[in-house]
mmCIF entry with sequence, helices, sheets and N, C-alpha, C, O atoms, coordinates in Angstrom:
data_MODEL
# 
_entry.id   MODEL 
# 
_entity.id                         1 
_entity.type                       polymer 
_entity.pdbx_number_of_molecules   1 
# 
_entity_poly.entity_id                      1 
_entity_poly.type                           'polypeptide(L)' 
_entity_poly.nstd_linkage                   no 
_entity_poly.nstd_monomer                   no 
_entity_poly.pdbx_seq_one_letter_code       MPQLNPGPWFAILVFTWLVFLIIIPTKVLKHISPNEPTPVSAEKHKTEPWDWPW 
_entity_poly.pdbx_seq_one_letter_code_can   MPQLNPGPWFAILVFTWLVFLIIIPTKVLKHISPNEPTPVSAEKHKTEPWDWPW 
_entity_poly.pdbx_strand_id                 A 
# 
loop_
_entity_poly_seq.entity_id 
_entity_poly_seq.num 
_entity_poly_seq.mon_id 
_entity_poly_seq.hetero 
1 1  MET n 
1 2  PRO n 
1 3  GLN n 
1 4  LEU n 
1 5  ASN n 
1 6  PRO n 
1 7  GLY n 
1 8  PRO n 
1 9  TRP n 
1 10 PHE n 
1 11 ALA n 
1 12 ILE n 
1 13 LEU n 
1 14 VAL n 
1 15 PHE n 
1 16 THR n 
1 17 TRP n 
1 18 LEU n 
1 19 VAL n 
1 20 PHE n 
1 21 LEU n 
1 22 ILE n 
1 23 ILE n 
1 24 ILE n 
1 25 PRO n 
1 26 THR n 
1 27 LYS n 
1 28 VAL n 
1 29 LEU n 
1 30 LYS n 
1 31 HIS n 
1 32 ILE n 
1 33 SER n 
1 34 PRO n 
1 35 ASN n 
1 36 GLU n 
1 37 PRO n 
1 38 THR n 
1 39 PRO n 
1 40 VAL n 
1 41 SER n 
1 42 ALA n 
1 43 GLU n 
1 44 LYS n 
1 45 HIS n 
1 46 LYS n 
1 47 THR n 
1 48 GLU n 
1 49 PRO n 
1 50 TRP n 
1 51 ASP n 
1 52 TRP n 
1 53 PRO n 
1 54 TRP n 
# 
_struct_asym.id          A 
_struct_asym.entity_id   1 
# 
loop_
_struct_conf.conf_type_id 
_struct_conf.id 
_struct_conf.pdbx_PDB_helix_id 
_struct_conf.beg_label_comp_id 
_struct_conf.beg_label_asym_id 
_struct_conf.beg_label_seq_id 
_struct_conf.pdbx_beg_PDB_ins_code 
_struct_conf.end_label_comp_id 
_struct_conf.end_label_asym_id 
_struct_conf.end_label_seq_id 
_struct_conf.pdbx_end_PDB_ins_code 
_struct_conf.beg_auth_comp_id 
_struct_conf.beg_auth_asym_id 
_struct_conf.beg_auth_seq_id 
_struct_conf.end_auth_comp_id 
_struct_conf.end_auth_asym_id 
_struct_conf.end_auth_seq_id 
_struct_conf.pdbx_PDB_helix_class 
_struct_conf.details 
_struct_conf.pdbx_PDB_helix_length 
HELX_P HELX_P1 AA1 PRO A 2  ? LEU A 4  ? PRO A 2  LEU A 4  5 ? 3  
HELX_P HELX_P2 AA2 PRO A 6  ? LEU A 18 ? PRO A 6  LEU A 18 1 ? 13 
HELX_P HELX_P3 AA3 VAL A 19 ? ILE A 23 ? VAL A 19 ILE A 23 3 ? 5  
HELX_P HELX_P4 AA4 ILE A 24 ? ILE A 32 ? ILE A 24 ILE A 32 1 ? 9  
# 
_struct_conf_type.id          HELX_P 
_struct_conf_type.criteria    ? 
_struct_conf_type.reference   ? 
# 
loop_
_atom_site.group_PDB 
_atom_site.id 
_atom_site.type_symbol 
_atom_site.label_atom_id 
_atom_site.label_alt_id 
_atom_site.label_comp_id 
_atom_site.label_asym_id 
_atom_site.label_entity_id 
_atom_site.label_seq_id 
_atom_site.pdbx_PDB_ins_code 
_atom_site.Cartn_x 
_atom_site.Cartn_y 
_atom_site.Cartn_z 
_atom_site.occupancy 
_atom_site.B_iso_or_equiv 
_atom_site.pdbx_formal_charge 
_atom_site.auth_seq_id 
_atom_site.auth_comp_id 
_atom_site.auth_asym_id 
_atom_site.auth_atom_id 
_atom_site.pdbx_PDB_model_num 
ATOM 1   N N  . MET A 1 1  ? 57.533  112.984 81.987  1.00 0.00 ? 1  MET A N  1 
ATOM 2   C CA . MET A 1 1  ? 58.980  113.060 81.836  1.00 0.00 ? 1  MET A CA 1 
ATOM 3   C C  . MET A 1 1  ? 59.615  112.573 83.110  1.00 0.00 ? 1  MET A C  1 
ATOM 4   O O  . MET A 1 1  ? 59.346  113.104 84.188  1.00 0.00 ? 1  MET A O  1 
ATOM 5   N N  . PRO A 1 2  ? 60.502  111.513 82.989  1.00 0.00 ? 2  PRO A N  1 
ATOM 6   C CA . PRO A 1 2  ? 61.081  111.017 84.143  1.00 0.00 ? 2  PRO A CA 1 
ATOM 7   C C  . PRO A 1 2  ? 62.135  111.847 84.727  1.00 0.00 ? 2  PRO A C  1 
ATOM 8   O O  . PRO A 1 2  ? 62.476  111.661 85.895  1.00 0.00 ? 2  PRO A O  1 
ATOM 9   N N  . GLN A 1 3  ? 62.690  112.775 83.981  1.00 0.00 ? 3  GLN A N  1 
ATOM 10  C CA . GLN A 1 3  ? 63.773  113.697 84.510  1.00 0.00 ? 3  GLN A CA 1 
ATOM 11  C C  . GLN A 1 3  ? 63.276  114.624 85.587  1.00 0.00 ? 3  GLN A C  1 
ATOM 12  O O  . GLN A 1 3  ? 64.078  115.158 86.354  1.00 0.00 ? 3  GLN A O  1 
ATOM 13  N N  . LEU A 1 4  ? 61.989  114.832 85.669  1.00 0.00 ? 4  LEU A N  1 
ATOM 14  C CA . LEU A 1 4  ? 61.446  115.756 86.665  1.00 0.00 ? 4  LEU A CA 1 
ATOM 15  C C  . LEU A 1 4  ? 61.108  115.074 88.017  1.00 0.00 ? 4  LEU A C  1 
ATOM 16  O O  . LEU A 1 4  ? 60.801  115.726 89.015  1.00 0.00 ? 4  LEU A O  1 
ATOM 17  N N  . ASN A 1 5  ? 61.182  113.755 87.989  1.00 0.00 ? 5  ASN A N  1 
ATOM 18  C CA . ASN A 1 5  ? 60.959  113.005 89.266  1.00 0.00 ? 5  ASN A CA 1 
ATOM 19  C C  . ASN A 1 5  ? 62.266  112.954 89.993  1.00 0.00 ? 5  ASN A C  1 
ATOM 20  O O  . ASN A 1 5  ? 63.197  112.310 89.510  1.00 0.00 ? 5  ASN A O  1 
ATOM 21  N N  . PRO A 1 6  ? 62.387  113.590 91.115  1.00 0.00 ? 6  PRO A N  1 
ATOM 22  C CA . PRO A 1 6  ? 63.734  113.756 91.855  1.00 0.00 ? 6  PRO A CA 1 
ATOM 23  C C  . PRO A 1 6  ? 64.025  112.518 92.611  1.00 0.00 ? 6  PRO A C  1 
ATOM 24  O O  . PRO A 1 6  ? 65.139  112.353 93.106  1.00 0.00 ? 6  PRO A O  1 
ATOM 25  N N  . GLY A 1 7  ? 63.018  111.577 92.734  1.00 0.00 ? 7  GLY A N  1 
ATOM 26  C CA . GLY A 1 7  ? 63.275  110.446 93.665  1.00 0.00 ? 7  GLY A CA 1 
ATOM 27  C C  . GLY A 1 7  ? 64.427  109.588 93.337  1.00 0.00 ? 7  GLY A C  1 
ATOM 28  O O  . GLY A 1 7  ? 65.329  109.458 94.165  1.00 0.00 ? 7  GLY A O  1 
ATOM 29  N N  . PRO A 1 8  ? 64.472  108.962 92.140  1.00 0.00 ? 8  PRO A N  1 
ATOM 30  C CA . PRO A 1 8  ? 65.637  108.028 91.796  1.00 0.00 ? 8  PRO A CA 1 
ATOM 31  C C  . PRO A 1 8  ? 66.921  108.868 91.465  1.00 0.00 ? 8  PRO A C  1 
ATOM 32  O O  . PRO A 1 8  ? 68.035  108.432 91.756  1.00 0.00 ? 8  PRO A O  1 
ATOM 33  N N  . TRP A 1 9  ? 66.744  110.070 90.855  1.00 0.00 ? 9  TRP A N  1 
ATOM 34  C CA . TRP A 1 9  ? 67.954  110.760 90.511  1.00 0.00 ? 9  TRP A CA 1 
ATOM 35  C C  . TRP A 1 9  ? 68.671  111.325 91.811  1.00 0.00 ? 9  TRP A C  1 
ATOM 36  O O  . TRP A 1 9  ? 69.900  111.367 91.864  1.00 0.00 ? 9  TRP A O  1 
ATOM 37  N N  . PHE A 1 10 ? 67.939  111.719 92.765  1.00 0.00 ? 10 PHE A N  1 
ATOM 38  C CA . PHE A 1 10 ? 68.535  112.231 93.994  1.00 0.00 ? 10 PHE A CA 1 
ATOM 39  C C  . PHE A 1 10 ? 69.283  111.128 94.664  1.00 0.00 ? 10 PHE A C  1 
ATOM 40  O O  . PHE A 1 10 ? 70.394  111.362 95.141  1.00 0.00 ? 10 PHE A O  1 
ATOM 41  N N  . ALA A 1 11 ? 68.730  109.901 94.735  1.00 0.00 ? 11 ALA A N  1 
ATOM 42  C CA . ALA A 1 11 ? 69.471  108.721 95.298  1.00 0.00 ? 11 ALA A CA 1 
ATOM 43  C C  . ALA A 1 11 ? 70.701  108.446 94.605  1.00 0.00 ? 11 ALA A C  1 
ATOM 44  O O  . ALA A 1 11 ? 71.719  108.218 95.258  1.00 0.00 ? 11 ALA A O  1 
ATOM 45  N N  . ILE A 1 12 ? 70.712  108.444 93.265  1.00 0.00 ? 12 ILE A N  1 
ATOM 46  C CA . ILE A 1 12 ? 71.885  108.262 92.485  1.00 0.00 ? 12 ILE A CA 1 
ATOM 47  C C  . ILE A 1 12 ? 72.870  109.299 92.722  1.00 0.00 ? 12 ILE A C  1 
ATOM 48  O O  . ILE A 1 12 ? 74.039  108.951 92.890  1.00 0.00 ? 12 ILE A O  1 
ATOM 49  N N  . LEU A 1 13 ? 72.552  110.538 92.759  1.00 0.00 ? 13 LEU A N  1 
ATOM 50  C CA . LEU A 1 13 ? 73.400  111.645 92.995  1.00 0.00 ? 13 LEU A CA 1 
ATOM 51  C C  . LEU A 1 13 ? 74.118  111.451 94.389  1.00 0.00 ? 13 LEU A C  1 
ATOM 52  O O  . LEU A 1 13 ? 75.345  111.528 94.458  1.00 0.00 ? 13 LEU A O  1 
ATOM 53  N N  . VAL A 1 14 ? 73.369  111.210 95.451  1.00 0.00 ? 14 VAL A N  1 
ATOM 54  C CA . VAL A 1 14 ? 73.909  111.051 96.722  1.00 0.00 ? 14 VAL A CA 1 
ATOM 55  C C  . VAL A 1 14 ? 74.789  109.818 96.771  1.00 0.00 ? 14 VAL A C  1 
ATOM 56  O O  . VAL A 1 14 ? 75.878  109.955 97.329  1.00 0.00 ? 14 VAL A O  1 
ATOM 57  N N  . PHE A 1 15 ? 74.495  108.712 96.300  1.00 0.00 ? 15 PHE A N  1 
ATOM 58  C CA . PHE A 1 15 ? 75.344  107.429 96.209  1.00 0.00 ? 15 PHE A CA 1 
ATOM 59  C C  . PHE A 1 15 ? 76.610  107.772 95.416  1.00 0.00 ? 15 PHE A C  1 
ATOM 60  O O  . PHE A 1 15 ? 77.684  107.292 95.778  1.00 0.00 ? 15 PHE A O  1 
ATOM 61  N N  . THR A 1 16 ? 76.542  108.500 94.457  1.00 0.00 ? 16 THR A N  1 
ATOM 62  C CA . THR A 1 16 ? 77.728  108.828 93.600  1.00 0.00 ? 16 THR A CA 1 
ATOM 63  C C  . THR A 1 16 ? 78.695  109.661 94.376  1.00 0.00 ? 16 THR A C  1 
ATOM 64  O O  . THR A 1 16 ? 79.905  109.436 94.354  1.00 0.00 ? 16 THR A O  1 
ATOM 65  N N  . TRP A 1 17 ? 78.125  110.658 95.087  1.00 0.00 ? 17 TRP A N  1 
ATOM 66  C CA . TRP A 1 17 ? 79.073  111.572 95.903  1.00 0.00 ? 17 TRP A CA 1 
ATOM 67  C C  . TRP A 1 17 ? 79.595  110.850 97.022  1.00 0.00 ? 17 TRP A C  1 
ATOM 68  O O  . TRP A 1 17 ? 80.710  111.165 97.438  1.00 0.00 ? 17 TRP A O  1 
ATOM 69  N N  . LEU A 1 18 ? 78.889  109.837 97.625  1.00 0.00 ? 18 LEU A N  1 
ATOM 70  C CA . LEU A 1 18 ? 79.418  108.985 98.695  1.00 0.00 ? 18 LEU A CA 1 
ATOM 71  C C  . LEU A 1 18 ? 80.615  108.231 98.182  1.00 0.00 ? 18 LEU A C  1 
ATOM 72  O O  . LEU A 1 18 ? 81.655  108.155 98.837  1.00 0.00 ? 18 LEU A O  1 
ATOM 73  N N  . VAL A 1 19 ? 80.459  107.691 97.034  1.00 0.00 ? 19 VAL A N  1 
ATOM 74  C CA . VAL A 1 19 ? 81.589  106.945 96.450  1.00 0.00 ? 19 VAL A CA 1 
ATOM 75  C C  . VAL A 1 19 ? 82.738  107.845 96.207  1.00 0.00 ? 19 VAL A C  1 
ATOM 76  O O  . VAL A 1 19 ? 83.858  107.464 96.546  1.00 0.00 ? 19 VAL A O  1 
ATOM 77  N N  . PHE A 1 20 ? 82.560  109.085 95.614  1.00 0.00 ? 20 PHE A N  1 
ATOM 78  C CA . PHE A 1 20 ? 83.688  109.946 95.331  1.00 0.00 ? 20 PHE A CA 1 
ATOM 79  C C  . PHE A 1 20 ? 84.331  110.463 96.689  1.00 0.00 ? 20 PHE A C  1 
ATOM 80  O O  . PHE A 1 20 ? 85.538  110.698 96.747  1.00 0.00 ? 20 PHE A O  1 
ATOM 81  N N  . LEU A 1 21 ? 83.551  110.619 97.695  1.00 0.00 ? 21 LEU A N  1 
ATOM 82  C CA . LEU A 1 21 ? 84.137  111.294 98.869  1.00 0.00 ? 21 LEU A CA 1 
ATOM 83  C C  . LEU A 1 21 ? 84.635  110.254 99.949  1.00 0.00 ? 21 LEU A C  1 
ATOM 84  O O  . LEU A 1 21 ? 85.431  110.618 100.815 1.00 0.00 ? 21 LEU A O  1 
ATOM 85  N N  . ILE A 1 22 ? 84.195  109.048 99.896  1.00 0.00 ? 22 ILE A N  1 
ATOM 86  C CA . ILE A 1 22 ? 84.567  108.061 100.911 1.00 0.00 ? 22 ILE A CA 1 
ATOM 87  C C  . ILE A 1 22 ? 85.417  106.980 100.376 1.00 0.00 ? 22 ILE A C  1 
ATOM 88  O O  . ILE A 1 22 ? 86.523  106.746 100.862 1.00 0.00 ? 22 ILE A O  1 
ATOM 89  N N  . ILE A 1 23 ? 84.908  106.293 99.353  1.00 0.00 ? 23 ILE A N  1 
ATOM 90  C CA . ILE A 1 23 ? 85.615  105.070 98.906  1.00 0.00 ? 23 ILE A CA 1 
ATOM 91  C C  . ILE A 1 23 ? 86.829  105.328 98.077  1.00 0.00 ? 23 ILE A C  1 
ATOM 92  O O  . ILE A 1 23 ? 87.887  104.743 98.307  1.00 0.00 ? 23 ILE A O  1 
ATOM 93  N N  . ILE A 1 24 ? 86.690  106.187 97.126  1.00 0.00 ? 24 ILE A N  1 
ATOM 94  C CA . ILE A 1 24 ? 87.878  106.475 96.235  1.00 0.00 ? 24 ILE A CA 1 
ATOM 95  C C  . ILE A 1 24 ? 89.021  107.137 96.883  1.00 0.00 ? 24 ILE A C  1 
ATOM 96  O O  . ILE A 1 24 ? 90.130  106.765 96.502  1.00 0.00 ? 24 ILE A O  1 
ATOM 97  N N  . PRO A 1 25 ? 88.961  108.092 97.835  1.00 0.00 ? 25 PRO A N  1 
ATOM 98  C CA . PRO A 1 25 ? 90.138  108.566 98.521  1.00 0.00 ? 25 PRO A CA 1 
ATOM 99  C C  . PRO A 1 25 ? 90.877  107.542 99.307  1.00 0.00 ? 25 PRO A C  1 
ATOM 100 O O  . PRO A 1 25 ? 92.107  107.553 99.345  1.00 0.00 ? 25 PRO A O  1 
ATOM 101 N N  . THR A 1 26 ? 90.130  106.620 99.962  1.00 0.00 ? 26 THR A N  1 
ATOM 102 C CA . THR A 1 26 ? 90.854  105.619 100.763 1.00 0.00 ? 26 THR A CA 1 
ATOM 103 C C  . THR A 1 26 ? 91.634  104.631 99.856  1.00 0.00 ? 26 THR A C  1 
ATOM 104 O O  . THR A 1 26 ? 92.707  104.151 100.220 1.00 0.00 ? 26 THR A O  1 
ATOM 105 N N  . LYS A 1 27 ? 91.076  104.352 98.698  1.00 0.00 ? 27 LYS A N  1 
ATOM 106 C CA . LYS A 1 27 ? 91.718  103.529 97.806  1.00 0.00 ? 27 LYS A CA 1 
ATOM 107 C C  . LYS A 1 27 ? 93.011  104.147 97.218  1.00 0.00 ? 27 LYS A C  1 
ATOM 108 O O  . LYS A 1 27 ? 94.049  103.496 97.099  1.00 0.00 ? 27 LYS A O  1 
ATOM 109 N N  . VAL A 1 28 ? 92.885  105.427 96.864  1.00 0.00 ? 28 VAL A N  1 
ATOM 110 C CA . VAL A 1 28 ? 94.039  106.140 96.314  1.00 0.00 ? 28 VAL A CA 1 
ATOM 111 C C  . VAL A 1 28 ? 95.109  106.292 97.317  1.00 0.00 ? 28 VAL A C  1 
ATOM 112 O O  . VAL A 1 28 ? 96.277  106.123 96.967  1.00 0.00 ? 28 VAL A O  1 
ATOM 113 N N  . LEU A 1 29 ? 94.784  106.626 98.652  1.00 0.00 ? 29 LEU A N  1 
ATOM 114 C CA . LEU A 1 29 ? 95.792  106.738 99.633  1.00 0.00 ? 29 LEU A CA 1 
ATOM 115 C C  . LEU A 1 29 ? 96.489  105.474 99.884  1.00 0.00 ? 29 LEU A C  1 
ATOM 116 O O  . LEU A 1 29 ? 97.673  105.491 100.222 1.00 0.00 ? 29 LEU A O  1 
ATOM 117 N N  . LYS A 1 30 ? 95.820  104.342 99.740  1.00 0.00 ? 30 LYS A N  1 
ATOM 118 C CA . LYS A 1 30 ? 96.475  103.014 99.930  1.00 0.00 ? 30 LYS A CA 1 
ATOM 119 C C  . LYS A 1 30 ? 97.589  102.811 98.904  1.00 0.00 ? 30 LYS A C  1 
ATOM 120 O O  . LYS A 1 30 ? 98.633  102.226 99.191  1.00 0.00 ? 30 LYS A O  1 
ATOM 121 N N  . HIS A 1 31 ? 97.326  103.315 97.703  1.00 0.00 ? 31 HIS A N  1 
ATOM 122 C CA . HIS A 1 31 ? 98.278  103.069 96.592  1.00 0.00 ? 31 HIS A CA 1 
ATOM 123 C C  . HIS A 1 31 ? 99.423  104.126 96.715  1.00 0.00 ? 31 HIS A C  1 
ATOM 124 O O  . HIS A 1 31 ? 100.525 103.854 96.238  1.00 0.00 ? 31 HIS A O  1 
ATOM 125 N N  . ILE A 1 32 ? 99.201  105.323 97.339  1.00 0.00 ? 32 ILE A N  1 
ATOM 126 C CA . ILE A 1 32 ? 100.284 106.274 97.394  1.00 0.00 ? 32 ILE A CA 1 
ATOM 127 C C  . ILE A 1 32 ? 101.391 105.858 98.322  1.00 0.00 ? 32 ILE A C  1 
ATOM 128 O O  . ILE A 1 32 ? 102.569 106.020 98.005  1.00 0.00 ? 32 ILE A O  1 
ATOM 129 N N  . SER A 1 33 ? 101.006 105.292 99.529  1.00 0.00 ? 33 SER A N  1 
ATOM 130 C CA . SER A 1 33 ? 101.982 104.910 100.539 1.00 0.00 ? 33 SER A CA 1 
ATOM 131 C C  . SER A 1 33 ? 101.600 103.508 100.947 1.00 0.00 ? 33 SER A C  1 
ATOM 132 O O  . SER A 1 33 ? 100.938 103.389 101.978 1.00 0.00 ? 33 SER A O  1 
ATOM 133 N N  . PRO A 1 34 ? 101.933 102.449 100.273 1.00 0.00 ? 34 PRO A N  1 
ATOM 134 C CA . PRO A 1 34 ? 101.457 101.066 100.678 1.00 0.00 ? 34 PRO A CA 1 
ATOM 135 C C  . PRO A 1 34 ? 102.187 100.588 101.894 1.00 0.00 ? 34 PRO A C  1 
ATOM 136 O O  . PRO A 1 34 ? 101.661 99.781  102.660 1.00 0.00 ? 34 PRO A O  1 
ATOM 137 N N  . ASN A 1 35 ? 103.360 101.058 102.083 1.00 0.00 ? 35 ASN A N  1 
ATOM 138 C CA . ASN A 1 35 ? 104.211 100.558 103.325 1.00 0.00 ? 35 ASN A CA 1 
ATOM 139 C C  . ASN A 1 35 ? 104.535 101.801 104.183 1.00 0.00 ? 35 ASN A C  1 
ATOM 140 O O  . ASN A 1 35 ? 104.710 102.917 103.693 1.00 0.00 ? 35 ASN A O  1 
ATOM 141 N N  . GLU A 1 36 ? 104.598 101.531 105.455 1.00 0.00 ? 36 GLU A N  1 
ATOM 142 C CA . GLU A 1 36 ? 105.034 102.684 106.329 1.00 0.00 ? 36 GLU A CA 1 
ATOM 143 C C  . GLU A 1 36 ? 106.541 102.868 106.125 1.00 0.00 ? 36 GLU A C  1 
ATOM 144 O O  . GLU A 1 36 ? 107.236 101.858 106.008 1.00 0.00 ? 36 GLU A O  1 
ATOM 145 N N  . PRO A 1 37 ? 107.063 104.014 106.077 1.00 0.00 ? 37 PRO A N  1 
ATOM 146 C CA . PRO A 1 37 ? 108.512 104.206 105.948 1.00 0.00 ? 37 PRO A CA 1 
ATOM 147 C C  . PRO A 1 37 ? 109.243 103.813 107.226 1.00 0.00 ? 37 PRO A C  1 
ATOM 148 O O  . PRO A 1 37 ? 108.789 104.064 108.342 1.00 0.00 ? 37 PRO A O  1 
ATOM 149 N N  . THR A 1 38 ? 110.395 103.185 107.011 1.00 0.00 ? 38 THR A N  1 
ATOM 150 C CA . THR A 1 38 ? 111.129 102.706 108.118 1.00 0.00 ? 38 THR A CA 1 
ATOM 151 C C  . THR A 1 38 ? 112.047 103.981 108.653 1.00 0.00 ? 38 THR A C  1 
ATOM 152 O O  . THR A 1 38 ? 112.712 104.653 107.865 1.00 0.00 ? 38 THR A O  1 
ATOM 153 N N  . PRO A 1 39 ? 112.013 104.215 109.946 1.00 0.00 ? 39 PRO A N  1 
ATOM 154 C CA . PRO A 1 39 ? 112.878 105.353 110.399 1.00 0.00 ? 39 PRO A CA 1 
ATOM 155 C C  . PRO A 1 39 ? 114.357 105.082 110.260 1.00 0.00 ? 39 PRO A C  1 
ATOM 156 O O  . PRO A 1 39 ? 114.869 104.013 110.594 1.00 0.00 ? 39 PRO A O  1 
ATOM 157 N N  . VAL A 1 40 ? 114.986 106.055 109.773 1.00 0.00 ? 40 VAL A N  1 
ATOM 158 C CA . VAL A 1 40 ? 116.452 106.024 109.583 1.00 0.00 ? 40 VAL A CA 1 
ATOM 159 C C  . VAL A 1 40 ? 117.126 106.174 110.925 1.00 0.00 ? 40 VAL A C  1 
ATOM 160 O O  . VAL A 1 40 ? 116.821 107.104 111.671 1.00 0.00 ? 40 VAL A O  1 
ATOM 161 N N  . SER A 1 41 ? 118.034 105.276 111.245 1.00 0.00 ? 41 SER A N  1 
ATOM 162 C CA . SER A 1 41 ? 118.698 105.446 112.503 1.00 0.00 ? 41 SER A CA 1 
ATOM 163 C C  . SER A 1 41 ? 119.601 106.735 112.588 1.00 0.00 ? 41 SER A C  1 
ATOM 164 O O  . SER A 1 41 ? 120.257 107.075 111.603 1.00 0.00 ? 41 SER A O  1 
ATOM 165 N N  . ALA A 1 42 ? 119.633 107.373 113.631 1.00 0.00 ? 42 ALA A N  1 
ATOM 166 C CA . ALA A 1 42 ? 120.406 108.583 113.756 1.00 0.00 ? 42 ALA A CA 1 
ATOM 167 C C  . ALA A 1 42 ? 121.853 108.287 114.227 1.00 0.00 ? 42 ALA A C  1 
ATOM 168 O O  . ALA A 1 42 ? 122.675 109.187 114.396 1.00 0.00 ? 42 ALA A O  1 
ATOM 169 N N  . GLU A 1 43 ? 122.108 107.011 114.422 1.00 0.00 ? 43 GLU A N  1 
ATOM 170 C CA . GLU A 1 43 ? 123.476 106.599 114.768 1.00 0.00 ? 43 GLU A CA 1 
ATOM 171 C C  . GLU A 1 43 ? 124.452 106.611 113.603 1.00 0.00 ? 43 GLU A C  1 
ATOM 172 O O  . GLU A 1 43 ? 124.195 106.034 112.547 1.00 0.00 ? 43 GLU A O  1 
ATOM 173 N N  . LYS A 1 44 ? 125.558 107.269 113.816 1.00 0.00 ? 44 LYS A N  1 
ATOM 174 C CA . LYS A 1 44 ? 126.488 107.339 112.684 1.00 0.00 ? 44 LYS A CA 1 
ATOM 175 C C  . LYS A 1 44 ? 127.368 106.193 112.630 1.00 0.00 ? 44 LYS A C  1 
ATOM 176 O O  . LYS A 1 44 ? 127.692 105.567 113.639 1.00 0.00 ? 44 LYS A O  1 
ATOM 177 N N  . HIS A 1 45 ? 127.786 105.894 111.374 1.00 0.00 ? 45 HIS A N  1 
ATOM 178 C CA . HIS A 1 45 ? 128.721 104.698 111.279 1.00 0.00 ? 45 HIS A CA 1 
ATOM 179 C C  . HIS A 1 45 ? 130.073 104.979 111.871 1.00 0.00 ? 45 HIS A C  1 
ATOM 180 O O  . HIS A 1 45 ? 130.592 106.080 111.687 1.00 0.00 ? 45 HIS A O  1 
ATOM 181 N N  . LYS A 1 46 ? 130.652 104.072 112.551 1.00 0.00 ? 46 LYS A N  1 
ATOM 182 C CA . LYS A 1 46 ? 131.952 104.310 113.135 1.00 0.00 ? 46 LYS A CA 1 
ATOM 183 C C  . LYS A 1 46 ? 133.072 104.026 112.107 1.00 0.00 ? 46 LYS A C  1 
ATOM 184 O O  . LYS A 1 46 ? 133.408 102.879 111.814 1.00 0.00 ? 46 LYS A O  1 
ATOM 185 N N  . THR A 1 47 ? 133.643 105.161 111.564 1.00 0.00 ? 47 THR A N  1 
ATOM 186 C CA . THR A 1 47 ? 134.699 104.994 110.685 1.00 0.00 ? 47 THR A CA 1 
ATOM 187 C C  . THR A 1 47 ? 136.070 105.466 111.277 1.00 0.00 ? 47 THR A C  1 
ATOM 188 O O  . THR A 1 47 ? 136.122 106.519 111.913 1.00 0.00 ? 47 THR A O  1 
ATOM 189 N N  . GLU A 1 48 ? 137.091 104.754 111.089 1.00 0.00 ? 48 GLU A N  1 
ATOM 190 C CA . GLU A 1 48 ? 138.319 105.187 111.658 1.00 0.00 ? 48 GLU A CA 1 
ATOM 191 C C  . GLU A 1 48 ? 139.061 106.095 110.621 1.00 0.00 ? 48 GLU A C  1 
ATOM 192 O O  . GLU A 1 48 ? 138.869 105.923 109.417 1.00 0.00 ? 48 GLU A O  1 
ATOM 193 N N  . PRO A 1 49 ? 139.874 107.021 111.068 1.00 0.00 ? 49 PRO A N  1 
ATOM 194 C CA . PRO A 1 49 ? 140.639 107.932 110.157 1.00 0.00 ? 49 PRO A CA 1 
ATOM 195 C C  . PRO A 1 49 ? 141.641 107.031 109.437 1.00 0.00 ? 49 PRO A C  1 
ATOM 196 O O  . PRO A 1 49 ? 142.193 106.089 110.005 1.00 0.00 ? 49 PRO A O  1 
ATOM 197 N N  . TRP A 1 50 ? 141.862 107.378 108.094 1.00 0.00 ? 50 TRP A N  1 
ATOM 198 C CA . TRP A 1 50 ? 142.716 106.529 107.271 1.00 0.00 ? 50 TRP A CA 1 
ATOM 199 C C  . TRP A 1 50 ? 143.739 107.432 106.649 1.00 0.00 ? 50 TRP A C  1 
ATOM 200 O O  . TRP A 1 50 ? 143.400 108.513 106.170 1.00 0.00 ? 50 TRP A O  1 
ATOM 201 N N  . ASP A 1 51 ? 144.927 107.036 106.644 1.00 0.00 ? 51 ASP A N  1 
ATOM 202 C CA . ASP A 1 51 ? 146.055 107.846 105.896 1.00 0.00 ? 51 ASP A CA 1 
ATOM 203 C C  . ASP A 1 51 ? 146.659 106.994 104.913 1.00 0.00 ? 51 ASP A C  1 
ATOM 204 O O  . ASP A 1 51 ? 146.655 105.769 105.035 1.00 0.00 ? 51 ASP A O  1 
ATOM 205 N N  . TRP A 1 52 ? 147.222 107.645 103.860 1.00 0.00 ? 52 TRP A N  1 
ATOM 206 C CA . TRP A 1 52 ? 147.911 106.927 102.792 1.00 0.00 ? 52 TRP A CA 1 
ATOM 207 C C  . TRP A 1 52 ? 149.163 106.329 103.407 1.00 0.00 ? 52 TRP A C  1 
ATOM 208 O O  . TRP A 1 52 ? 149.848 106.993 104.185 1.00 0.00 ? 52 TRP A O  1 
ATOM 209 N N  . PRO A 1 53 ? 149.491 105.006 103.048 1.00 0.00 ? 53 PRO A N  1 
ATOM 210 C CA . PRO A 1 53 ? 150.688 104.378 103.702 1.00 0.00 ? 53 PRO A CA 1 
ATOM 211 C C  . PRO A 1 53 ? 152.040 104.709 103.080 1.00 0.00 ? 53 PRO A C  1 
ATOM 212 O O  . PRO A 1 53 ? 152.841 103.789 102.911 1.00 0.00 ? 53 PRO A O  1 
ATOM 213 N N  . TRP A 1 54 ? 152.347 105.931 102.735 1.00 0.00 ? 54 TRP A N  1 
ATOM 214 C CA . TRP A 1 54 ? 153.724 106.297 102.236 1.00 0.00 ? 54 TRP A CA 1 
ATOM 215 C C  . TRP A 1 54 ? 154.323 107.387 103.061 1.00 0.00 ? 54 TRP A C  1 
ATOM 216 O O  . TRP A 1 54 ? 155.447 107.814 102.798 1.00 0.00 ? 54 TRP A O  1 
# 
């Protein structure tokens, strides 16, 4: 019965977990935030007070 031979199945198990733990999270994280967010400037816009002309 080949299921009782742990040689090839253990290698497949280890390789599969390596893919799940190393390769897939890096690919998912690249799709979540593909670009670095640009910081919003803390400088306020200079607006002058405005009154109705009547």
